[in-house]
C-alpha positions as CSV (number, residue, x, y, z in Angstrom):
1,X,55.1,-30.4,21.4
2,X,51.8,-31.0,22.8
3,X,49.5,-34.1,22.0
4,X,45.8,-33.5,22.3
5,X,43.8,-36.9,22.4
6,X,40.2,-37.8,22.4
7,X,37.3,-39.9,21.6
8,X,34.9,-39.1,18.9
9,X,31.3,-39.7,18.4
10,X,32.2,-43.0,16.9
11,X,34.4,-43.9,19.9
12,X,37.6,-43.9,17.5
13,X,40.7,-42.1,19.2
14,X,41.5,-39.1,17.4
15,X,44.6,-36.8,18.1
16,X,46.2,-33.4,17.1
17,X,49.6,-31.9,17.4
18,X,50.4,-28.3,18.8
19,X,53.4,-26.3,19.3
20,X,52.2,-23.5,21.4
21,X,50.4,-24.3,24.9
22,X,47.8,-21.7,24.8
23,X,46.7,-23.2,21.5
24,X,46.8,-26.6,22.7
25,X,44.4,-25.3,25.7
26,X,42.2,-23.8,23.5
27,X,42.2,-26.9,21.1
28,X,41.3,-29.0,24.2
29,X,38.6,-26.7,25.5
30,X,37.0,-26.6,21.7
31,X,36.9,-30.7,21.9
32,X,35.2,-30.8,25.2
33,X,32.9,-27.8,24.3
34,X,32.1,-30.1,20.9
35,X,30.8,-33.0,23.2
36,X,33.7,-35.5,22.7
37,X,35.1,-37.5,25.7
38,X,38.3,-38.6,27.2
39,X,39.8,-35.5,25.8
40,X,43.4,-35.0,27.4
41,X,46.6,-33.6,26.6
42,X,50.1,-34.4,27.2
43,X,53.5,-32.8,26.4
44,X,57.4,-33.2,27.1
45,X,59.5,-30.4,27.6
46,X,62.4,-30.4,25.9
47,X,64.5,-28.0,28.1
48,X,63.4,-30.2,31.3
49,X,66.9,-30.8,32.8
50,X,66.5,-34.3,35.0
51,X,63.5,-35.9,36.5
52,X,60.7,-33.8,37.9
53,X,60.5,-33.6,41.4
54,X,62.9,-35.2,44.2
55,X,64.8,-37.7,42.4
56,X,67.1,-38.9,45.6
57,X,66.3,-38.8,49.2
58,X,69.2,-40.1,51.4
59,X,68.9,-40.0,55.1
60,X,65.7,-37.8,54.9
61,X,67.7,-34.9,52.8
62,X,67.4,-34.0,48.9
63,X,70.7,-33.6,47.1
64,X,70.8,-29.8,47.8
65,X,70.7,-30.6,51.7
66,X,67.3,-29.7,52.5
67,X,65.0,-31.8,54.8
68,X,62.8,-33.8,53.0
69,X,59.4,-34.4,54.9
70,X,56.9,-34.9,52.4
71,X,54.5,-38.1,52.7
72,X,51.2,-39.0,51.0
73,X,49.6,-39.4,54.7
74,X,50.5,-36.2,55.2
75,X,49.5,-34.6,52.1
76,X,46.2,-36.4,52.6
77,X,45.5,-34.2,55.6
78,X,46.0,-36.7,58.2
79,X,47.5,-35.5,61.3
80,X,51.2,-35.6,62.0
81,X,52.5,-37.3,65.1
82,X,52.9,-34.2,66.9
83,X,50.5,-31.9,65.6
84,X,47.4,-30.8,67.8
85,X,43.9,-31.2,66.1
86,X,40.9,-29.1,67.3
87,X,37.7,-30.8,66.7
88,X,34.5,-28.4,66.8
89,X,30.9,-29.6,66.9
90,X,28.1,-27.7,65.2
91,X,24.9,-27.4,67.4
């Protein structure tokens, strides 16, 4: 189930339900093309098992024993401690 929310021309909150992802995306596009604001879509996958992403890291390992090295700083592009960076100046 997909729920689409948007604000109409009178600043009233509106919603619509769709069962199929492609139809939901088309409906979202139609609302945006019509000039509505704050158009968004949410979904809850009834077939999902467990929490999305890594839900437990103990001693730097995921539940399946893999190393877990993700960090927000690394995601943002900040150089890691042992990485060599090269800067180029354009003249």
